[in-house]
N, C-alpha and C positions, 0 to 999 in steps of 0.2 A: 670443197676440201680445204683443210687447213694444215699448215706446218707448224708444229709447236717445238720450240727449243726449250728444254727444261733447265738449262743452265745458260750462262753467257760464254762458255768455253768456245763456243763456235766463232766468237769475235776475233779471237787470237789465231784461228786456223788459217793457214793458207788457203787461197781460193780453190786450187785443185783438191786439196784434202777435204774441204768442206764439200765440194762437189761429189767427190767419190763416196763420202759418207752419206749424203742425202740419196744419191742413186742406189747405194746398197740397201738403205732402209726401204725405198720404193720397190726395189726387186724382191726383196724378202717378203714385203706385204703382198705384192702381187702373187708370188708363188704360194703363199699360205691361202690366199682367197681362191686361187685356182685348184688347189687341193681340196678345199671345201666345197666348191662347186661340183668337182668331179665326184666326191664322195656322195653328194645329194643326187646327182643326175644318173650316174653309172647303173643303179639298180633299174631304172626305168629305160635304159637303152634297148633298142630292138636287139634281138639275137643276132650275133655276127658283126656288130659294130665294134670296131677296135677303138675304144675311147681314148687310149694313149695316143693313137694316130689322129684322132679328132682334136686332142689337146694340142699336139704339135702342129695343127694345121694341114694334116694330110687325109682328112676325111673327104671322100669324093661321092657327093649325093647321087651323081649320075651313075656311078658304078653300083651303088647300093640298089638303085632302081632296076638296073640291068640284072643284077644278082637275083632280084626277086621276081623278074619277068615282066616288070612294069615299064620298061623303058620304050615300049612301043605304043603306049597310051597317049591319046591326043587330049591334053588338059586345056587346050586353047578354045575348045567348043563348050560354052557354059551350059548348053542344053543337055549335055550328057550328065549333068548333075542334078536333074530334076527340077530345074527353075522353069 
């Protein structure tokens, strides 16, 4: 990752102002990338998945499995998968 300053104006900024400006740019970049990822993945999400909840960190995979009736399966036994 690289941080580029296109002018030397940052040299005269008070540290708190420079910090706030950098953090704002990083936040806006993160938000834009999150929007792009959501746009790319939402069409492939299983039915019933609340992608906005997932984006906000509120996705519960255990609840999803329970909703699908798959919460009682034993995934710890590899012989169940044809090996």
